[in-house]
C-alpha angles and dihedrals in degrees: 000000000000120000126178116184117188090327116183132179135183127187114233113303094343108129092201109090116230086205119026117198092315118183119191137155121204119185126218111271093017123136120205139167123224121207139169146124120304109281095020094122104265097131091041089056089053091050092048094051092045089051095239088128132020123234115256088214140011129027134290122195125182121183097224138107104264089214092063103105095194101035092111122043119193124188107201122225088237107043092201088072094067105040116114103166135064100229134045094241093051092046094052092044094049097094092047091051089056089053092050093239111179112264097243092049090047093053092049093050093047091051091046096053093043090054092045091055094042096244102108088119089063095057097110097034125116112250093230091057094061128100120244092261093048091051091052092054092047091050090049090051090051090055100041096047090069093057096226123203091222118038118193116188115190104199092315094179097053096108099024125115122222092275091050093048091049092050091047093055092045092051092049090053090051092046093051092049091052094042110034090172093058112127109216126192113186119190108199144159094204119096090203090059094047091054090061091068130075093227135038124196117193122197128200122186091340094309134105108262101169139000123181145078115334090239093056097041096045091047089064103088093189092057092045092051093046092050096045093245094133137039119199098171094247092111119047121148090188090071089070094050117118110201108210113188140145121265108295116262103182112053098165142016116212122199114192120190087323120179132177136187131172116240111278092006140093123278107275098192122027128201096328115182118180138132122222119204137202113257092028134107116217113189116204116205137169142118123301110283095025094118103261096134090041089057089053091053090050093051092052094045096247086122130029125220118258088216137001121030147267117212131187113215132196127219092281094050094256121143114258113222125234096256095042092049097045111129094006093109115050135173142212103212128229089242100039096191088069090073097050123090108140132094100253144010093256092057092048091055094045096046100076098047091045089060088062094045093255127139118202117237117260111279093011095114090057089046091052092049091048091050091059096043098261098117099128114132112272095010093131089066096049118115107249097222091056092061124102117257091258092049091050090053092051090049089051088056090054092046095056094041090054089066091064093226127181093225131028126195112207110195110201093332094177097057112113094006121124116235091264089052092052089052091049090051091052090052091046093050091051090051091051090048089053087054087058097251118149112234130199111193115192108196152147090203114104089195090066092045093051093045101043117017123113089171133006125216113201117201123197129206090248091064096256124128141200129199123211138178108244094249092050091049093051093044093055092042089228094163092073089064095051 
């Protein structure tokens, strides 16, 4: 059904091909997983097959009627990139409206898919009010409601909590049973997901590195290492990172009976009291929509509590003023591209320190990029918005570290990273902890919790919270309930 013959693609004036003479055959009704290192061309392959972009070389053939508007369904890695409506109901109904489905039938089908994905309660919500995980499920509903013949899923579980991931897998099972001729292409960074498919394709620098059964491909350690599918700790650029910064100013962040609610909405966080300390990693977990990202915004001062207080304290327990504490708490956002706006990676890294009258030491930008796995020649001059999602996330790490803060909030740092990248982040976080930074890691990934947490803060959808020591959290297997 899908045939790629020596397909190549380059973005703009970039002389490095995202796909380089790639040949691939995918049969009708086949399901396959696609893996590879960040920036290897996985998302570009999805965009080529879904006809969002045309190859700059080679030939693409798809055995479908070109007039079929919903024959190919693509779930973007970042769901914000595919929304066209203001509300959840309108977004999910959009494809059916284009097919002139009768209104009563449309309403029934929208309600059915919302219930199936566990998001019926979001029906009337504004898209921009949703959490990352909620957006991912809404985007998935908008794709699946049209019953495509080819379904392309670009890391669909990146922002999903355990409930969302479970519902996704259940819906895919139902969809395959109803449509045995469905062709499914699943881009993933999870080995456990790849093993669910009969076929695994691995890309490396835009080329086909491996194609076979998951068991055979993943048993080849050389291929796995080359494609960034494993991390054994033997290579970690972050271990060489020196972290020059001024004497710390903020040694603790104290939240006292803090609550927050968005205007016109329910209280998201209720009466939260917790102290964060330098040299400690606090992991924040909970279901989508429980307020994890909101807490990150509150800690960095992007939002202010509706009641209670947040205080920054120095080493003697004295309150740090607004001006004195400016820039001492920084954040890597859940959607990293939202914090980029300059022409190249070098400028992005320099921008924050320049606002405080600081000039980075010679060679430090290259050292920062190397520490986050972006040490390819010429990377400092790359345009940030042309990077892959995983590369953007790594760049965001470097951007916030360049400020030399006392605390860093990492919001879903593992999303979009290949397995090697997740391992590199763990090593990087440990290095920052050794430098006596305080880290807040907001995550759905139990690997990060197990590897990094000193304490775990669990947020619930009703605004309540619970705080656990890491050992207590692991012992009670709390993560399975978040």
